[in-house]
Residue, then its C-alpha position, 0 to 999 in steps of 0.5 A: x987212456x981210459x975213454x970218457x964219456x960226457x954223458x951229464x954234469x956229473x962226467x966232470x969234477x969242477x977241476x975238470x969243468x974249470x979246465x974246460x972253461x978255462x980253454x974255451x974263454x982263451x979259444x973264444x979270444x983266438x983268431x978262426x983256423x988257430x987250431x985247425x990243426x987239433x984235429x986235424x985226420x978225425x971225425x967226429x960223427x953227429x947223430x942227432x933223433x931231434x931237430x936241432x938248429x944250435x947243438x948241431x951246428x955248433x957242433x958241426x962247425x966247431x969240428x970243421x974248425x979244430x979241423x975235423x970232419x963232423x960226420x952228420x947222420x939223421x935218423x932218418x938219414x941213417x939205420x937207425x931209422x929202420x931199427x938198427x940197435x944202438x949198440x950195433x951203430x956204436x960200435x960202427x961210429x968207434x970204428x970209423x969215428x974219434x968222438x960220437x954226438x948225439x942227440x936222443x930222446x929216452x936216457x937209455x939210449x943214450x947210456x946204450x951209446x955210451x956202453x957199445x962206443x969204444x970213444x968218447x960220446x956227448x950228450x948233445x940233448x936227452x929227456x933227463x938232460x942237456x949238459x952240455x948246453x948248461x956248461x955253455x950258459x955257465x960260460x956265458x954268466x961268468x962272462x956277463x957278470x965277470x966273476x965266479x959263479x960260485x956265490x951266485x942266485x939263479x933263478x929256474x922260472x918255468x917247467x922245472x922238470x925239463x931235461x934243463x933245469x934237471x942239468x942246472x940242478x946238477x950243476x948247481x952241485x958242482x960249481x957251487x952256486x944256489x938255484x931255485x928252482x920256480x914251477x906250478x905244482x906237477x912240474x917239479x925235476x923227479x922227489x930223490x933229485x929234489x931231496x938230493x939236492x935239498x940235502x946238499x944244499x945247491x938248489x930250493x923249489x917254489x911255487x912262487x916265481x917272485x921268491x925265486x926271482x928275489x935277489x936273483x943275479x940270473x933268470x933262466x926259462x924254457x919253453x913250457x913245453x918240449x920236444x916229445x910234448x906238443x900233446x900235453x895241451x894241459x900245460x898252456x894253461x898250468x904255465x899261464x901268469x909264469x912268462x917271463x916280461x919285465x915286471x918279472x926282471x924287476x924282482x931280481x937283482x938290477x944287474x941280473x942277466x935273462x938267459x933262454x937256450x933257445x928257441x923260444x916261443x917268444x909272448x909264450x916264456x919269454x917276452x919281445x921286452x926281456x929277450x931284446x932287452x938289455x939283461x938279455x944275453x941269450x944270443x952269447x948263450x947261443x955263440x958260446x955253445x961252441x967256444x966250449x963244446x969245441x973245448x970239451x971235445x980237446x979234453x973228452x979226447x985228451x988233447x987239451 
């Protein structure tokens, strides 16, 4: 079987993505332990070069629930801290493990791992994208609203240059919904990505939050300062007034849901009255990482 990687949402066709989401729905409804034979005798390397709570735990628990052995490596707990080339790590892990989950910084490191590994590689977050999170978010949206995301209006509020926003642009094209990205000037995706999204009609970009929120089915936000950007002190000034609060949510549809992939800086990008309010699906969103990633692993490994 040809090796399949999941480095961005463009690595799946719509039919394949729908297959993964359908499998995730089935698996979420099954009793725990129902698929302990799925990865019996197999191991999955989970390589974390960035701090992680949900990504690490959901993949580690997911592999265990499928009967496999999760092998967690952090930078300081492996030879990566001493500068071992990514290619060397990839080749060695491929001899031991049946898949590699990689959370890293520069996209070049992700591509290097995928190029040298002979087993499937999953992007568990990189500077340019967070496709596993967004695939899970699509699942959460459809579960919460009870219908296909196709044709919906999804608002992104905040840092449109973030890895999350950029993966949402990819998802809009793949799943056929319209994404409205509202960000301060200077915080949009790269121009080439904006041009493509505008050309195919899957996304629009504005400096006006009200425009993005109007008739939105879903309102999504994320931290204003991602890992590695802590020294960029001007960010909080640029995003002043962009907090997703109940007044902001009232500009969307009455049935709109609010998402945040966590961790949240409460009172900055999202207010307590939203994350703890009736529109919030944040905790479902976190749980669904487990189910969708299990389905994705089985698909990429040719098991389901």
